[in-house]
C-alpha positions as semicolon CSV with decimal commas, in nm:
position;residue;x (nm);y (nm);z (nm)
1;X;0,954;0,894;0,949
2;X;0,665;1,068;0,775
3;X;0,487;0,936;0,467
4;X;0,648;1,217;0,265
5;X;0,991;1,098;0,382
6;X;0,907;0,738;0,292
7;X;0,805;0,840;-0,063
8;X;1,152;0,991;-0,118
9;X;1,292;0,636;-0,124
10;X;1,146;0,572;-0,472
11;X;1,384;0,607;-0,765
12;X;1,114;0,550;-1,029
13;X;0,896;0,861;-1,065
14;X;0,606;0,669;-1,225
15;X;0,592;0,419;-0,939
16;X;0,610;0,701;-0,685
17;X;0,317;0,877;-0,857
18;X;0,117;0,552;-0,860
19;X;0,189;0,500;-0,489
20;X;0,066;0,853;-0,413
21;X;-0,249;0,799;-0,623
22;X;-0,325;0,471;-0,447
23;X;-0,283;0,623;-0,101
24;X;-0,521;0,902;-0,203
25;X;-0,774;0,655;-0,346
26;X;-0,765;0,445;-0,029
27;X;-0,825;0,754;0,185
28;X;-1,121;0,850;-0,035
29;X;-1,265;0,503;0,028
30;X;-1,249;0,563;0,404
31;X;-0,922;0,389;0,486
32;X;-0,681;0,550;0,734
33;X;-0,313;0,567;0,636
34;X;-0,053;0,550;0,916
35;X;0,327;0,555;0,886
36;X;0,507;0,299;1,100
37;X;0,871;0,197;1,142
38;X;1,128;0,205;0,864
39;X;0,962;0,243;0,522
40;X;0,637;0,070;0,617
41;X;0,292;0,225;0,596
42;X;-0,018;0,058;0,735
43;X;-0,372;0,101;0,611
44;X;-0,656;0,070;0,862
45;X;-1,028;0,017;0,819
46;X;-1,280;0,033;1,104
47;X;-0,999;0,033;1,359
48;X;-0,822;-0,275;1,221
49;X;-0,489;-0,291;1,041
50;X;-0,572;-0,436;0,706
51;X;-0,291;-0,353;0,460
52;X;0,083;-0,313;0,498
53;X;0,271;-0,125;0,223
54;X;0,637;-0,032;0,177
55;X;0,821;0,159;-0,094
56;X;1,116;0,006;-0,272
57;X;1,336;0,172;-0,531
58;X;1,141;0,062;-0,842
59;X;0,822;-0,087;-0,697
60;X;0,634;-0,111;-0,371
61;X;0,521;-0,410;-0,170
62;X;0,163;-0,467;-0,055
63;X;0,058;-0,726;0,201
64;X;-0,315;-0,768;0,272
65;X;-0,480;-0,929;0,574
66;X;-0,700;-1,213;0,446
67;X;-1,048;-1,296;0,572
68;X;-0,898;-1,595;0,755
69;X;-0,669;-1,363;0,951
70;X;-0,338;-1,439;0,781
71;X;-0,129;-1,212;0,562
72;X;-0,140;-1,284;0,189
73;X;0,232;-1,234;0,126
74;X;0,406;-0,938;-0,027
75;X;0,291;-0,847;-0,376
76;X;0,528;-0,635;-0,586
77;X;0,346;-0,341;-0,744
78;X;0,509;-0,142;-1,024
79;X;0,212;-0,044;-1,241
80;X;-0,166;0,007;-1,230
81;X;-0,233;-0,344;-1,365
82;X;-0,043;-0,499;-1,072
83;X;-0,238;-0,284;-0,824
84;X;-0,576;-0,357;-0,985
85;X;-0,509;-0,730;-0,960
86;X;-0,435;-0,705;-0,586
87;X;-0,716;-0,458;-0,518
88;X;-0,981;-0,655;-0,704
89;X;-0,882;-0,997;-0,570
90;X;-0,781;-0,915;-0,211
91;X;-0,927;-0,580;-0,106
92;X;-1,248;-0,503;-0,295
93;X;-1,466;-0,774;-0,144
C-alpha cells in the first residue's frame, strides 16, 4: 500500500493535512519515509528506522525509537501542538 493510499484512511481533513505537512518536513530534514505493512509508515535516518507512524480516522500515532533503543509508546497526534511536543521532546535532540 502506498503512502497516498494510507492517507486516504483519514476522515478528518485537518489531521490528514497535518500528517502530510509533517511527512514533508521530515523529508526536508533528511529523513527517509517508507511505507510498510497495513497503515504503517516508517521514518529512517542514516539507515536506521527511527520513527513509526500510522494514520487513524481522526488522529495518527507516532512511536519514536529512544536513545536507549526502546520504543517510546504510541503518541496520539491530532494537532500541531501534539506533534510539537513529541518532536521537541523525542526527535529534535
